[in-house]
C-alpha positions as CSV (number, residue, x, y, z in Angstrom):
1,Q,0.0,0.0,0.0
2,V,0.9,3.6,-0.5
3,Q,-0.1,6.5,1.7
4,L,-0.2,10.1,0.6
5,V,-0.6,13.1,2.9
6,E,-0.9,16.6,1.5
7,T,-0.3,19.8,3.3
8,G,0.2,23.5,2.5
9,G,-3.2,24.6,1.3
10,G,-4.8,27.9,2.5
11,L,-6.2,31.2,1.5
12,V,-4.2,33.6,-0.6
13,G,-4.8,36.7,-2.6
14,A,-4.7,36.8,-6.4
15,G,-1.1,37.0,-7.5
16,G,0.2,35.3,-4.4
17,S,2.0,32.0,-3.9
18,L,1.6,28.7,-2.0
19,R,3.6,25.6,-1.8
20,L,1.9,22.2,-1.4
21,S,3.7,19.2,-0.1
22,C,2.8,15.5,-0.4
23,V,4.6,13.0,1.8
24,V,4.6,9.5,0.4
25,S,5.0,6.4,2.5
26,G,4.2,2.7,2.4
27,R,5.9,-0.6,1.7
28,S,4.9,-0.7,-1.9
29,F,6.5,2.7,-2.5
30,S,9.7,2.0,-0.6
31,S,10.3,-1.2,-2.5
32,S,9.7,0.1,-6.0
33,F,9.7,3.9,-5.9
34,S,11.8,4.2,-9.1
35,R,8.7,3.0,-11.1
36,Y,6.4,5.6,-9.6
37,A,5.0,8.8,-11.1
38,M,3.4,11.4,-8.8
39,G,0.6,13.6,-9.9
40,W,-1.2,16.7,-8.7
41,F,-4.8,17.1,-9.6
42,R,-7.5,19.6,-8.5
43,Q,-11.2,19.7,-8.3
44,A,-13.3,22.8,-8.1
45,P,-16.9,22.7,-6.9
46,G,-19.2,21.4,-9.6
47,K,-16.3,20.4,-11.8
48,E,-14.5,17.3,-12.7
49,R,-11.1,16.5,-11.2
50,E,-8.4,17.8,-13.6
51,F,-4.7,17.3,-14.1
52,V,-2.3,19.9,-12.9
53,A,1.2,18.5,-13.0
54,A,3.1,15.2,-12.7
55,I,6.7,14.0,-12.2
56,N,8.4,10.7,-12.9
57,W,10.1,9.8,-9.6
58,S,13.2,8.3,-11.1
59,T,13.9,10.5,-14.1
60,G,12.5,13.7,-12.8
61,T,10.6,14.3,-16.1
62,K,7.8,16.8,-15.5
63,Y,4.5,17.4,-17.1
64,Y,2.1,20.3,-16.8
65,A,-1.4,21.3,-17.8
66,D,-1.4,24.2,-20.1
67,S,-3.4,26.3,-17.6
68,V,-0.5,26.2,-15.1
69,K,2.6,26.2,-17.3
70,G,5.0,29.0,-16.3
71,R,3.2,29.5,-12.9
72,F,3.4,26.1,-11.2
73,T,6.5,24.0,-10.6
74,I,6.4,20.3,-9.5
75,S,9.5,18.9,-7.8
76,R,10.5,16.0,-5.5
77,D,12.9,15.4,-2.7
78,N,14.0,11.8,-2.7
79,A,15.4,11.9,0.8
80,K,12.2,13.1,2.2
81,N,9.8,11.1,0.0
82,T,8.1,14.3,-0.7
83,V,6.6,15.9,-3.8
84,Y,6.0,19.6,-4.0
85,L,3.8,21.9,-6.0
86,Q,5.0,25.5,-6.0
87,M,2.2,27.7,-7.2
88,N,3.0,31.3,-8.2
89,S,0.9,34.1,-9.7
90,L,-2.3,32.4,-8.4
91,K,-5.6,33.3,-10.0
92,S,-9.1,32.9,-8.6
93,E,-9.7,30.1,-11.1
94,D,-7.0,28.1,-9.3
95,T,-9.3,27.7,-6.3
96,A,-10.0,24.0,-5.8
97,V,-9.2,21.1,-3.6
98,Y,-5.7,19.8,-4.6
99,Y,-5.0,16.1,-4.5
100,C,-1.7,14.2,-4.7
101,A,-1.8,10.9,-6.6
102,A,0.7,8.1,-7.2
103,D,1.0,4.9,-9.3
104,D,3.7,2.6,-10.5
105,P,3.4,4.0,-13.1
106,P,0.1,5.3,-14.2
107,T,-1.1,4.2,-17.7
108,T,-1.8,7.8,-18.6
109,I,0.0,10.6,-16.9
110,A,-2.9,13.2,-17.0
111,V,-6.0,11.0,-16.3
112,P,-7.2,10.7,-12.7
113,G,-8.5,7.2,-13.2
114,A,-5.0,6.0,-14.1
115,Y,-3.7,6.6,-10.5
116,A,-4.3,4.0,-7.8
117,Y,-3.3,6.0,-4.7
118,W,-4.7,9.3,-3.5
119,G,-4.3,11.7,-0.7
120,Q,-7.1,13.3,1.2
121,G,-6.8,16.7,-0.5
122,T,-6.0,20.2,0.6
123,Q,-8.1,23.3,0.0
124,V,-6.6,26.2,-2.0
125,T,-8.6,29.4,-2.1
126,V,-7.5,32.4,-4.1
127,S,-9.4,35.6,-3.4
128,S,-9.7,38.1,-6.2
């Protein structure tokens, strides 16, 4: 099993920044972490869950949704088993619950259904 715990959400004004963290643990991850990809998704009220960013744990290859390119940065710290999402120049439309996801590896990097493991989510609210 794999456990994911997100932190770092909150309320910020438009143009501000937040950094989300996702700590990964579990026997399955520890034994085969090099195969994993980590994703960040978000879900706004009344909308479907959508892809934000992803990173291949072993190669560090990064993927971004067009809506966040140039503003958000995904990164990982191998020693801390943690994935980060640095969010800059936040807009009101970034308001959502943000989820961390993992799989070894997902069949499709940007599709929520391709990930087996999910965190509980953290609320990000951007005031205009």
